mmCIF file as gemmi writes it, N, C-alpha and C atoms, coordinates in Angstrom:
data_model
loop_
_atom_site.group_PDB
_atom_site.id
_atom_site.type_symbol
_atom_site.label_atom_id
_atom_site.label_alt_id
_atom_site.label_comp_id
_atom_site.label_asym_id
_atom_site.label_entity_id
_atom_site.label_seq_id
_atom_site.pdbx_PDB_ins_code
_atom_site.Cartn_x
_atom_site.Cartn_y
_atom_site.Cartn_z
_atom_site.occupancy
_atom_site.B_iso_or_equiv
_atom_site.pdbx_formal_charge
_atom_site.auth_seq_id
_atom_site.auth_asym_id
_atom_site.pdbx_PDB_model_num
ATOM 1 N N . MET Axp A 1 ? 1.15 -0.917 0.044 1 0 ? 1 A 1
ATOM 2 C CA . MET Axp A 1 ? -0.009 0.048 0.003 1 0 ? 1 A 1
ATOM 3 C C . MET Axp A 1 ? 1.063 1.178 0.055 1 0 ? 1 A 1
ATOM 4 N N . VAL Axp A 2 ? 1.921 1.172 0.813 1 0 ? 2 A 1
ATOM 5 C CA . VAL Axp A 2 ? 2.629 2.366 0.954 1 0 ? 2 A 1
ATOM 6 C C . VAL Axp A 2 ? 3.327 2.636 -0.41 1 0 ? 2 A 1
ATOM 7 N N . GLU Axp A 3 ? 3.93 1.795 -0.951 1 0 ? 3 A 1
ATOM 8 C CA . GLU Axp A 3 ? 4.241 1.508 -2.435 1 0 ? 3 A 1
ATOM 9 C C . GLU Axp A 3 ? 3.631 2.43 -3.434 1 0 ? 3 A 1
ATOM 10 N N . ALA Axp A 4 ? 2.058 2.155 -3.455 1 0 ? 4 A 1
ATOM 11 C CA . ALA Axp A 4 ? 1.088 2.538 -4.498 1 0 ? 4 A 1
ATOM 12 C C . ALA Axp A 4 ? 0.823 4.021 -4.019 1 0 ? 4 A 1
ATOM 13 N N . GLU Axp A 5 ? 0.881 4.179 -2.957 1 0 ? 5 A 1
ATOM 14 C CA . GLU Axp A 5 ? 0.776 5.474 -2.03 1 0 ? 5 A 1
ATOM 15 C C . GLU Axp A 5 ? 2.081 6.737 -2.922 1 0 ? 5 A 1
ATOM 16 N N . ARG Axp A 6 ? 3.075 6.124 -3.028 1 0 ? 6 A 1
ATOM 17 C CA . ARG Axp A 6 ? 4.337 6.883 -3.552 1 0 ? 6 A 1
ATOM 18 C C . ARG Axp A 6 ? 3.978 7.311 -4.924 1 0 ? 6 A 1
ATOM 19 N N . TRP Axp A 7 ? 3.578 6.245 -5.675 1 0 ? 7 A 1
ATOM 20 C CA . TRP Axp A 7 ? 2.904 6.398 -7.129 1 0 ? 7 A 1
ATOM 21 C C . TRP Axp A 7 ? 2.14 7.207 -7.431 1 0 ? 7 A 1
ATOM 22 N N . VAL Axp A 8 ? 0.986 7.449 -6.373 1 0 ? 8 A 1
ATOM 23 C CA . VAL Axp A 8 ? -0.031 8.197 -6.401 1 0 ? 8 A 1
ATOM 24 C C . VAL Axp A 8 ? 0.679 9.64 -6.132 1 0 ? 8 A 1
ATOM 25 N N . TRP Axp A 9 ? 1.455 9.918 -5.628 1 0 ? 9 A 1
ATOM 26 C CA . TRP Axp A 9 ? 2.071 11.25 -5.127 1 0 ? 9 A 1
ATOM 27 C C . TRP Axp A 9 ? 3.041 11.596 -6.462 1 0 ? 9 A 1
ATOM 28 N N . LEU Axp A 10 ? 3.655 10.735 -7.04 1 0 ? 10 A 1
ATOM 29 C CA . LEU Axp A 10 ? 4.591 11.016 -7.996 1 0 ? 10 A 1
ATOM 30 C C . LEU Axp A 10 ? 3.785 11.448 -9.357 1 0 ? 10 A 1
ATOM 31 N N . SER Axp A 11 ? 2.563 10.51 -9.557 1 0 ? 11 A 1
ATOM 32 C CA . SER Axp A 11 ? 1.953 10.748 -10.781 1 0 ? 11 A 1
ATOM 33 C C . SER Axp A 11 ? 0.979 12.105 -10.579 1 0 ? 11 A 1
ATOM 34 N N . GLY Axp A 12 ? 0.611 12.148 -9.688 1 0 ? 12 A 1
ATOM 35 C CA . GLY Axp A 12 ? -0.105 13.2 -9.47 1 0 ? 12 A 1
ATOM 36 C C . GLY Axp A 12 ? 0.642 14.893 -9.37 1 0 ? 12 A 1
ATOM 37 N N . SER Axp A 13 ? 2.039 14.738 -8.727 1 0 ? 13 A 1
ATOM 38 C CA . SER Axp A 13 ? 2.939 15.776 -8.923 1 0 ? 13 A 1
ATOM 39 C C . SER Axp A 13 ? 3.105 16.189 -10.824 1 0 ? 13 A 1
ATOM 40 N N . LEU Axp A 14 ? 3.391 14.954 -10.952 1 0 ? 14 A 1
ATOM 41 C CA . LEU Axp A 14 ? 3.525 15.147 -12.834 1 0 ? 14 A 1
ATOM 42 C C . LEU Axp A 14 ? 2.551 15.82 -13.521 1 0 ? 14 A 1
ATOM 43 N N . LEU Axp A 15 ? 1.31 15.384 -13.151 1 0 ? 15 A 1
ATOM 44 C CA . LEU Axp A 15 ? -0.083 15.46 -13.884 1 0 ? 15 A 1
ATOM 45 C C . LEU Axp A 15 ? -0.276 17.05 -13.487 1 0 ? 15 A 1
ATOM 46 N N . LEU Axp A 16 ? -0.05 17.391 -12.229 1 0 ? 16 A 1
ATOM 47 C CA . LEU Axp A 16 ? -0.145 18.869 -11.916 1 0 ? 16 A 1
ATOM 48 C C . LEU Axp A 16 ? 0.8 19.864 -12.265 1 0 ? 16 A 1
ATOM 49 N N . ALA Axp A 17 ? 2.08 19.417 -12.732 1 0 ? 17 A 1
ATOM 50 C CA . ALA Axp A 17 ? 3.115 20.175 -13.386 1 0 ? 17 A 1
ATOM 51 C C . ALA Axp A 17 ? 2.919 20.48 -14.871 1 0 ? 17 A 1
ATOM 52 N N . GLY Axp A 18 ? 2.285 19.297 -15.663 1 0 ? 18 A 1
ATOM 53 C CA . GLY Axp A 18 ? 1.897 19.031 -17.014 1 0 ? 18 A 1
ATOM 54 C C . GLY Axp A 18 ? 0.918 20.322 -17.15 1 0 ? 18 A 1
ATOM 55 N N . ALA Axp A 19 ? -0.499 20.02 -16.115 1 0 ? 19 A 1
ATOM 56 C CA . ALA Axp A 19 ? -1.612 20.78 -16.343 1 0 ? 19 A 1
ATOM 57 C C . ALA Axp A 19 ? -1.066 22.485 -15.914 1 0 ? 19 A 1
ATOM 58 N N . ALA Axp A 20 ? -0.288 22.787 -15.075 1 0 ? 20 A 1
ATOM 59 C CA . ALA Axp A 20 ? -0.29 24.147 -14.767 1 0 ? 20 A 1
ATOM 60 C C . ALA Axp A 20 ? 0.766 24.489 -16.184 1 0 ? 20 A 1
ATOM 61 N N . THR Axp A 21 ? 1.661 23.799 -16.289 1 0 ? 21 A 1
ATOM 62 C CA . THR Axp A 21 ? 2.577 24.335 -17.872 1 0 ? 21 A 1
ATOM 63 C C . THR Axp A 21 ? 1.215 24.35 -18.956 1 0 ? 21 A 1
ATOM 64 N N . GLN Axp A 22 ? 0.492 23.504 -19.22 1 0 ? 22 A 1
ATOM 65 C CA . GLN Axp A 22 ? -0.16 23.912 -20.437 1 0 ? 22 A 1
ATOM 66 C C . GLN Axp A 22 ? -1.475 24.824 -20.099 1 0 ? 22 A 1
ATOM 67 N N . ALA Axp A 23 ? -1.676 25.383 -18.88 1 0 ? 23 A 1
ATOM 68 C CA . ALA Axp A 23 ? -2.963 26.256 -18.55 1 0 ? 23 A 1
ATOM 69 C C . ALA Axp A 23 ? -2.034 27.5 -19.02 1 0 ? 23 A 1
ATOM 70 N N . ALA Axp A 24 ? -0.968 27.775 -18.471 1 0 ? 24 A 1
ATOM 71 C CA . ALA Axp A 24 ? -0.157 28.885 -18.398 1 0 ? 24 A 1
ATOM 72 C C . ALA Axp A 24 ? 0.227 29.211 -20.076 1 0 ? 24 A 1
ATOM 73 N N . TRP Axp A 25 ? 0.491 28.24 -20.605 1 0 ? 25 A 1
ATOM 74 C CA . TRP Axp A 25 ? 1.127 28.239 -21.897 1 0 ? 25 A 1
ATOM 75 C C . TRP Axp A 25 ? -0.092 28.775 -22.962 1 0 ? 25 A 1
ATOM 76 N N . ARG Axp A 26 ? -1.554 28.404 -22.666 1 0 ? 26 A 1
ATOM 77 C CA . ARG Axp A 26 ? -2.332 28.367 -23.604 1 0 ? 26 A 1
ATOM 78 C C . ARG Axp A 26 ? -3.082 29.808 -22.914 1 0 ? 26 A 1
ATOM 79 N N . LEU Axp A 27 ? -3.008 30.198 -22.156 1 0 ? 27 A 1
ATOM 80 C CA . LEU Axp A 27 ? -3.189 31.755 -21.439 1 0 ? 27 A 1
ATOM 81 C C . LEU Axp A 27 ? -2.69 32.573 -21.897 1 0 ? 27 A 1
ATOM 82 N N . TRP Axp A 28 ? -1.446 32.324 -22.197 1 0 ? 28 A 1
ATOM 83 C CA . TRP Axp A 28 ? -0.358 33.139 -22.482 1 0 ? 28 A 1
ATOM 84 C C . TRP Axp A 28 ? -0.533 33.371 -24.193 1 0 ? 28 A 1
ATOM 85 N N . ARG Axp A 29 ? -0.763 32.519 -24.864 1 0 ? 29 A 1
ATOM 86 C CA . ARG Axp A 29 ? -1.022 32.786 -26.238 1 0 ? 29 A 1
ATOM 87 C C . ARG Axp A 29 ? -2.242 33.246 -26.724 1 0 ? 29 A 1
ATOM 88 N N . TRP Axp A 30 ? -3.321 33.191 -25.649 1 0 ? 30 A 1
ATOM 89 C CA . TRP Axp A 30 ? -4.972 33.358 -25.729 1 0 ? 30 A 1
ATOM 90 C C . TRP Axp A 30 ? -4.785 35.224 -26.002 1 0 ? 30 A 1
ATOM 91 N N . GLU Axp A 31 ? -5.318 35.788 -27.06 1 0 ? 31 A 1
ATOM 92 C CA . GLU Axp A 31 ? -4.938 37.345 -26.377 1 0 ? 31 A 1
ATOM 93 C C . GLU Axp A 31 ? -6.268 37.745 -25.629 1 0 ? 31 A 1
ATOM 94 N N . LYS Axp A 32 ? -7.122 37.281 -25.548 1 0 ? 32 A 1
ATOM 95 C CA . LYS Axp A 32 ? -7.993 37.763 -24.013 1 0 ? 32 A 1
ATOM 96 C C . LYS Axp A 32 ? -7.023 37.51 -22.908 1 0 ? 32 A 1
ATOM 97 N N . GLY Axp A 33 ? -6.469 36.043 -22.808 1 0 ? 33 A 1
ATOM 98 C CA . GLY Axp A 33 ? -5.889 35.68 -21.627 1 0 ? 33 A 1
ATOM 99 C C . GLY Axp A 33 ? -4.695 36.637 -21.577 1 0 ? 33 A 1
ATOM 100 N N . ARG Axp A 34 ? -3.81 37.228 -22.73 1 0 ? 34 A 1
ATOM 101 C CA . ARG Axp A 34 ? -2.724 37.845 -22.499 1 0 ? 34 A 1
ATOM 102 C C . ARG Axp A 34 ? -3.064 38.986 -22.12 1 0 ? 34 A 1
ATOM 103 N N . ALA Axp A 35 ? -4.491 39.772 -22.708 1 0 ? 35 A 1
ATOM 104 C CA . ALA Axp A 35 ? -4.392 41.378 -22.542 1 0 ? 35 A 1
ATOM 105 C C . ALA Axp A 35 ? -5.016 41.123 -20.627 1 0 ? 35 A 1
ATOM 106 N N . TRP Axp A 36 ? -5.457 39.737 -20.131 1 0 ? 36 A 1
ATOM 107 C CA . TRP Axp A 36 ? -5.328 39.949 -18.627 1 0 ? 36 A 1
ATOM 108 C C . TRP Axp A 36 ? -4.208 40.007 -17.922 1 0 ? 36 A 1
ATOM 109 N N . LEU Axp A 37 ? -3.395 39.198 -18.615 1 0 ? 37 A 1
ATOM 110 C CA . LEU Axp A 37 ? -1.759 38.57 -17.773 1 0 ? 37 A 1
ATOM 111 C C . LEU Axp A 37 ? -0.924 40.041 -18.046 1 0 ? 37 A 1
ATOM 112 N N . ASP Axp A 38 ? -1.22 40.659 -19.111 1 0 ? 38 A 1
ATOM 113 C CA . ASP Axp A 38 ? 0.287 41.62 -19.076 1 0 ? 38 A 1
ATOM 114 C C . ASP Axp A 38 ? 0.009 42.927 -17.805 1 0 ? 38 A 1
ATOM 115 N N . PRO Axp A 39 ? -1.33 43.121 -17.52 1 0 ? 39 A 1
ATOM 116 C CA . PRO Axp A 39 ? -1.441 43.952 -16.113 1 0 ? 39 A 1
ATOM 117 C C . PRO Axp A 39 ? -1.036 43.605 -14.703 1 0 ? 39 A 1
ATOM 118 N N . LEU Axp A 40 ? -1.115 42.17 -15.01 1 0 ? 40 A 1
ATOM 119 C CA . LEU Axp A 40 ? -0.89 41.422 -13.542 1 0 ? 40 A 1
ATOM 120 C C . LEU Axp A 40 ? 0.631 41.356 -13.632 1 0 ? 40 A 1
ATOM 121 N N . ALA Axp A 41 ? 1.391 41.184 -14.606 1 0 ? 41 A 1
ATOM 122 C CA . ALA Axp A 41 ? 2.713 40.415 -14.933 1 0 ? 41 A 1
ATOM 123 C C . ALA Axp A 41 ? 3.836 41.907 -14.657 1 0 ? 41 A 1
ATOM 124 N N . ARG Axp A 42 ? 2.919 42.97 -14.764 1 0 ? 42 A 1
ATOM 125 C CA . ARG Axp A 42 ? 3.728 44.404 -14.746 1 0 ? 42 A 1
ATOM 126 C C . ARG Axp A 42 ? 3.731 44.862 -13.082 1 0 ? 42 A 1
ATOM 127 N N . SER Axp A 43 ? 2.968 44.166 -12.105 1 0 ? 43 A 1
ATOM 128 C CA . SER Axp A 43 ? 2.53 44.493 -11.066 1 0 ? 43 A 1
ATOM 129 C C . SER Axp A 43 ? 3.349 44.571 -10.187 1 0 ? 43 A 1
ATOM 130 N N . ALA Axp A 44 ? 3.163 44.989 -9.132 1 0 ? 44 A 1
ATOM 131 C CA . ALA Axp A 44 ? 4.457 45.117 -8.152 1 0 ? 44 A 1
ATOM 132 C C . ALA Axp A 44 ? 4.111 43.667 -7.049 1 0 ? 44 A 1
ATOM 133 N N . LEU Axp A 45 ? 3.179 43.06 -7.153 1 0 ? 45 A 1
ATOM 134 C CA . LEU Axp A 45 ? 2.924 42.037 -6.161 1 0 ? 45 A 1
ATOM 135 C C . LEU Axp A 45 ? 3.526 40.757 -6.984 1 0 ? 45 A 1
ATOM 136 N N . PHE Axp A 46 ? 3.369 40.8 -8.206 1 0 ? 46 A 1
ATOM 137 C CA . PHE Axp A 46 ? 3.708 39.652 -9.25 1 0 ? 46 A 1
ATOM 138 C C . PHE Axp A 46 ? 5.14 38.981 -9.023 1 0 ? 46 A 1
ATOM 139 N N . PRO Axp A 47 ? 6.108 39.452 -8.592 1 0 ? 47 A 1
ATOM 140 C CA . PRO Axp A 47 ? 7.287 38.881 -8.151 1 0 ? 47 A 1
ATOM 141 C C . PRO Axp A 47 ? 7.106 38.257 -6.929 1 0 ? 47 A 1
ATOM 142 N N . LEU Axp A 48 ? 6.404 38.756 -5.809 1 0 ? 48 A 1
ATOM 143 C CA . LEU Axp A 48 ? 5.943 37.875 -4.712 1 0 ? 48 A 1
ATOM 144 C C . LEU Axp A 48 ? 5.304 36.778 -4.872 1 0 ? 48 A 1
ATOM 145 N N . LEU Axp A 49 ? 4.02 36.991 -5.564 1 0 ? 49 A 1
ATOM 146 C CA . LEU Axp A 49 ? 3.207 35.581 -5.707 1 0 ? 49 A 1
ATOM 147 C C . LEU Axp A 49 ? 3.599 34.49 -6.478 1 0 ? 49 A 1
ATOM 148 N N . LEU Axp A 50 ? 4.606 34.933 -7.696 1 0 ? 50 A 1
ATOM 149 C CA . LEU Axp A 50 ? 5.594 34.101 -8.136 1 0 ? 50 A 1
ATOM 150 C C . LEU Axp A 50 ? 5.825 33.17 -7.328 1 0 ? 50 A 1
ATOM 151 N N . GLN Axp A 51 ? 7.031 33.907 -6.637 1 0 ? 51 A 1
ATOM 152 C CA . GLN Axp A 51 ? 8.065 33.021 -5.758 1 0 ? 51 A 1
ATOM 153 C C . GLN Axp A 51 ? 7.405 32.457 -4.88 1 0 ? 51 A 1
ATOM 154 N N . THR Axp A 52 ? 6.262 32.83 -4.077 1 0 ? 52 A 1
ATOM 155 C CA . THR Axp A 52 ? 5.522 32.248 -3.082 1 0 ? 52 A 1
ATOM 156 C C . THR Axp A 52 ? 4.855 30.729 -4.22 1 0 ? 52 A 1
ATOM 157 N N . ALA Axp A 53 ? 4.145 31.235 -5.108 1 0 ? 53 A 1
ATOM 158 C CA . ALA Axp A 53 ? 3.829 29.879 -5.669 1 0 ? 53 A 1
ATOM 159 C C . ALA Axp A 53 ? 4.811 28.862 -5.934 1 0 ? 53 A 1
ATOM 160 N N . ARG Axp A 54 ? 6.229 29.238 -6.385 1 0 ? 54 A 1
ATOM 161 C CA . ARG Axp A 54 ? 7.256 28.234 -6.913 1 0 ? 54 A 1
ATOM 162 C C . ARG Axp A 54 ? 7.456 27.839 -5.941 1 0 ? 54 A 1
ATOM 163 N N . PHE Axp A 55 ? 7.879 28.365 -4.457 1 0 ? 55 A 1
ATOM 164 C CA . PHE Axp A 55 ? 8.009 27.993 -3.428 1 0 ? 55 A 1
ATOM 165 C C . PHE Axp A 55 ? 7.165 26.565 -2.84 1 0 ? 55 A 1
ATOM 166 N N . LEU Axp A 56 ? 5.673 27.081 -2.851 1 0 ? 56 A 1
ATOM 167 C CA . LEU Axp A 56 ? 4.901 25.764 -2.241 1 0 ? 56 A 1
ATOM 168 C C . LEU Axp A 56 ? 4.881 24.793 -3.292 1 0 ? 56 A 1
ATOM 169 N N . TYR Axp A 57 ? 5.198 24.681 -4.725 1 0 ? 57 A 1
ATOM 170 C CA . TYR Axp A 57 ? 5.254 24.007 -5.601 1 0 ? 57 A 1
ATOM 171 C C . TYR Axp A 57 ? 6.39 22.668 -5.435 1 0 ? 57 A 1
ATOM 172 N N . TYR Axp A 58 ? 7.592 23.677 -5.361 1 0 ? 58 A 1
ATOM 173 C CA . TYR Axp A 58 ? 8.693 22.597 -5.226 1 0 ? 58 A 1
ATOM 174 C C . TYR Axp A 58 ? 9.101 22.214 -3.713 1 0 ? 58 A 1
ATOM 175 N N . VAL Axp A 59 ? 8.769 23.106 -2.77 1 0 ? 59 A 1
ATOM 176 C CA . VAL Axp A 59 ? 9.368 22.833 -1.49 1 0 ? 59 A 1
ATOM 177 C C . VAL Axp A 59 ? 7.579 22.33 -0.673 1 0 ? 59 A 1
ATOM 178 N N . GLY Axp A 60 ? 6.81 23.116 -0.839 1 0 ? 60 A 1
ATOM 179 C CA . GLY Axp A 60 ? 5.707 22.538 0.093 1 0 ? 60 A 1
ATOM 180 C C . GLY Axp A 60 ? 5.278 21.242 -0.192 1 0 ? 60 A 1
ATOM 181 N N . PHE Axp A 61 ? 5.071 20.798 -1.285 1 0 ? 61 A 1
ATOM 182 C CA . PHE Axp A 61 ? 4.048 19.501 -1.601 1 0 ? 61 A 1
ATOM 183 C C . PHE Axp A 61 ? 5.075 18.171 -1.623 1 0 ? 61 A 1
ATOM 184 N N . PRO Axp A 62 ? 6.177 18.498 -2.043 1 0 ? 62 A 1
ATOM 185 C CA . PRO Axp A 62 ? 7.081 17.144 -1.496 1 0 ? 62 A 1
ATOM 186 C C . PRO Axp A 62 ? 7.165 17.078 -0.023 1 0 ? 62 A 1
ATOM 187 N N . PHE Axp A 63 ? 7.318 18.262 0.912 1 0 ? 63 A 1
ATOM 188 C CA . PHE Axp A 63 ? 7.521 18.422 2.022 1 0 ? 63 A 1
ATOM 189 C C . PHE Axp A 63 ? 5.711 17.538 2.869 1 0 ? 63 A 1
ATOM 190 N N . ALA Axp A 64 ? 4.871 17.914 1.987 1 0 ? 64 A 1
ATOM 191 C CA . ALA Axp A 64 ? 3.293 17.542 2.553 1 0 ? 64 A 1
ATOM 192 C C . ALA Axp A 64 ? 3.196 16.283 2.094 1 0 ? 64 A 1
ATOM 193 N N . ALA Axp A 65 ? 4.03 15.869 1.472 1 0 ? 65 A 1
ATOM 194 C CA . ALA Axp A 65 ? 4.13 14.137 1.001 1 0 ? 65 A 1
ATOM 195 C C . ALA Axp A 65 ? 4.388 13.431 1.814 1 0 ? 65 A 1
ATOM 196 N N . LEU Axp A 66 ? 5.666 14.074 2.461 1 0 ? 66 A 1
ATOM 197 C CA . LEU Axp A 66 ? 6.521 13.039 3.293 1 0 ? 66 A 1
ATOM 198 C C . LEU Axp A 66 ? 5.854 13.207 4.515 1 0 ? 66 A 1
ATOM 199 N N . VAL Axp A 67 ? 5.592 14.276 5.193 1 0 ? 67 A 1
ATOM 200 C CA . VAL Axp A 67 ? 4.853 14.203 6.38 1 0 ? 67 A 1
ATOM 201 C C . VAL Axp A 67 ? 3.415 13.604 6.238 1 0 ? 67 A 1
ATOM 202 N N . TRP Axp A 68 ? 2.743 13.712 5.246 1 0 ? 68 A 1
ATOM 203 C CA . TRP Axp A 68 ? 1.567 13.267 5.682 1 0 ? 68 A 1
ATOM 204 C C . TRP Axp A 68 ? 1.571 11.727 5.371 1 0 ? 68 A 1
ATOM 205 N N . GLY Axp A 69 ? 2.443 11.402 4.709 1 0 ? 69 A 1
ATOM 206 C CA . GLY Axp A 69 ? 2.594 9.46 5.091 1 0 ? 69 A 1
ATOM 207 C C . GLY Axp A 69 ? 2.785 9.066 6.692 1 0 ? 69 A 1
ATOM 208 N N . ARG Axp A 70 ? 2.657 7.76 6.636 1 0 ? 70 A 1
ATOM 209 C CA . ARG Axp A 70 ? 2.429 7.186 7.539 1 0 ? 70 A 1
ATOM 210 C C . ARG Axp A 70 ? 3.93 6.774 8.583 1 0 ? 70 A 1
ATOM 211 N N . ASP Axp A 71 ? 4.891 7.155 7.938 1 0 ? 71 A 1
ATOM 212 C CA . ASP Axp A 71 ? 6.399 6.719 8.415 1 0 ? 71 A 1
ATOM 213 C C . ASP Axp A 71 ? 6.769 7.777 9.78 1 0 ? 71 A 1
ATOM 214 N N . ALA Axp A 72 ? 6.808 7.021 10.614 1 0 ? 72 A 1
ATOM 215 C CA . ALA Axp A 72 ? 7.142 8.12 11.78 1 0 ? 72 A 1
ATOM 216 C C . ALA Axp A 72 ? 8.707 8.277 11.532 1 0 ? 72 A 1
ATOM 217 N N . VAL Axp A 73 ? 9.465 7.542 10.975 1 0 ? 73 A 1
ATOM 218 C CA . VAL Axp A 73 ? 10.809 7.721 10.787 1 0 ? 73 A 1
ATOM 219 C C . VAL Axp A 73 ? 11.222 8.719 10.023 1 0 ? 73 A 1
ATOM 220 N N . VAL Axp A 74 ? 10.319 9.379 9.132 1 0 ? 74 A 1
ATOM 221 C CA . VAL Axp A 74 ? 10.511 10.376 8.297 1 0 ? 74 A 1
ATOM 222 C C . VAL Axp A 74 ? 10.04 11.291 9.175 1 0 ? 74 A 1
ATOM 223 N N . ALA Axp A 75 ? 9.248 11.373 9.852 1 0 ? 75 A 1
ATOM 224 C CA . ALA Axp A 75 ? 8.834 12.799 10.786 1 0 ? 75 A 1
ATOM 225 C C . ALA Axp A 75 ? 10.031 12.975 11.767 1 0 ? 75 A 1
ATOM 226 N N . ARG Axp A 76 ? 10.551 11.772 12.263 1 0 ? 76 A 1
ATOM 227 C CA . ARG Axp A 76 ? 11.664 11.969 13.499 1 0 ? 76 A 1
ATOM 228 C C . ARG Axp A 76 ? 12.878 12.63 12.547 1 0 ? 76 A 1
ATOM 229 N N . LEU Axp A 77 ? 13.124 12.195 11.687 1 0 ? 77 A 1
ATOM 230 C CA . LEU Axp A 77 ? 14.467 12.94 10.813 1 0 ? 77 A 1
ATOM 231 C C . LEU Axp A 77 ? 14.095 14.098 10.254 1 0 ? 77 A 1
ATOM 232 N N . LEU Axp A 78 ? 13.026 14.632 9.715 1 0 ? 78 A 1
ATOM 233 C CA . LEU Axp A 78 ? 12.766 15.83 9.756 1 0 ? 78 A 1
ATOM 234 C C . LEU Axp A 78 ? 12.753 17.015 10.673 1 0 ? 78 A 1
ATOM 235 N N . GLY Axp A 79 ? 12.475 16.592 12.236 1 0 ? 79 A 1
ATOM 236 C CA . GLY Axp A 79 ? 12.501 17.337 13.292 1 0 ? 79 A 1
ATOM 237 C C . GLY Axp A 79 ? 10.956 17.671 13.88 1 0 ? 79 A 1
ATOM 238 N N . LEU Axp A 80 ? 10.239 16.671 13.346 1 0 ? 80 A 1
ATOM 239 C CA . LEU Axp A 80 ? 9.005 16.795 13.733 1 0 ? 80 A 1
ATOM 240 C C . LEU Axp A 80 ? 8.348 16.297 14.591 1 0 ? 80 A 1
ATOM 241 N N . GLN Axp A 81 ? 9.257 15.057 15.507 1 0 ? 81 A 1
ATOM 242 C CA . GLN Axp A 81 ? 9.304 14.369 16.293 1 0 ? 81 A 1
ATOM 243 C C . GLN Axp A 81 ? 10.652 14.432 16.885 1 0 ? 81 A 1
ATOM 244 N N . PRO Axp A 82 ? 10.421 14.517 18.23 1 0 ? 82 A 1
ATOM 245 C CA . PRO Axp A 82 ? 12.08 14.144 19.061 1 0 ? 82 A 1
ATOM 246 C C . PRO Axp A 82 ? 12.569 12.761 18.541 1 0 ? 82 A 1
ATOM 247 N N . LEU Axp A 83 ? 14.218 13.043 18.266 1 0 ? 83 A 1
ATOM 248 C CA . LEU Axp A 83 ? 15.038 11.765 17.963 1 0 ? 83 A 1
ATOM 249 C C . LEU Axp A 83 ? 15.123 11.023 19.133 1 0 ? 83 A 1
ATOM 250 N N . ALA Axp A 84 ? 14.607 11.253 20.324 1 0 ? 84 A 1
ATOM 251 C CA . ALA Axp A 84 ? 15.26 10.473 21.76 1 0 ? 84 A 1
ATOM 252 C C . ALA Axp A 84 ? 14.718 9.339 21.585 1 0 ? 84 A 1
ATOM 253 N N . ALA Axp A 85 ? 13.473 9.052 20.754 1 0 ? 85 A 1
ATOM 254 C CA . ALA Axp A 85 ? 12.431 7.774 20.692 1 0 ? 85 A 1
ATOM 255 C C . ALA Axp A 85 ? 13.267 6.934 19.53 1 0 ? 85 A 1
ATOM 256 N N . LEU Axp A 86 ? 14.363 7.539 19.058 1 0 ? 86 A 1
ATOM 257 C CA . LEU Axp A 86 ? 15.063 6.582 17.796 1 0 ? 86 A 1
ATOM 258 C C . LEU Axp A 86 ? 16.405 5.795 18.85 1 0 ? 86 A 1
ATOM 259 N N . SER Axp A 87 ? 16.559 6.43 19.962 1 0 ? 87 A 1
ATOM 260 C CA . SER Axp A 87 ? 18.035 5.871 20.527 1 0 ? 87 A 1
ATOM 261 C C . SER Axp A 87 ? 17.487 4.468 21.299 1 0 ? 87 A 1
ATOM 262 N N . VAL Axp A 88 ? 18.314 3.633 21.129 1 0 ? 88 A 1
ATOM 263 C CA . VAL Axp A 88 ? 18.592 2.306 21.796 1 0 ? 88 A 1
ATOM 264 C C . VAL Axp A 88 ? 19.365 2.329 23.031 1 0 ? 88 A 1
ATOM 265 N N . GLU Axp A 89 ? 18.826 1.785 24.385 1 0 ? 89 A 1
ATOM 266 C CA . GLU Axp A 89 ? 18.996 2.001 25.389 1 0 ? 89 A 1
ATOM 267 C C . GLU Axp A 89 ? 19.78 0.779 26.019 1 0 ? 89 A 1
């Protein structure tokens, strides 16, 4: 079951990347979409929004995939649980 869950996360991530790329490309090439995107791309908040979205995609989704898993060792190694539980006395 764990192996299947990893494949679901991997395929979901790839599908999301492909869908986002296709949507951005089609919206940019569409005249009405470009008229809507040009003012947004020139706004002062655009770099902040872009970098936040990139951070969430590149760091947030993989981190969520690791944390939401059932593996307690991963949570301990990421500092989410104390390492004292790993020590053998």
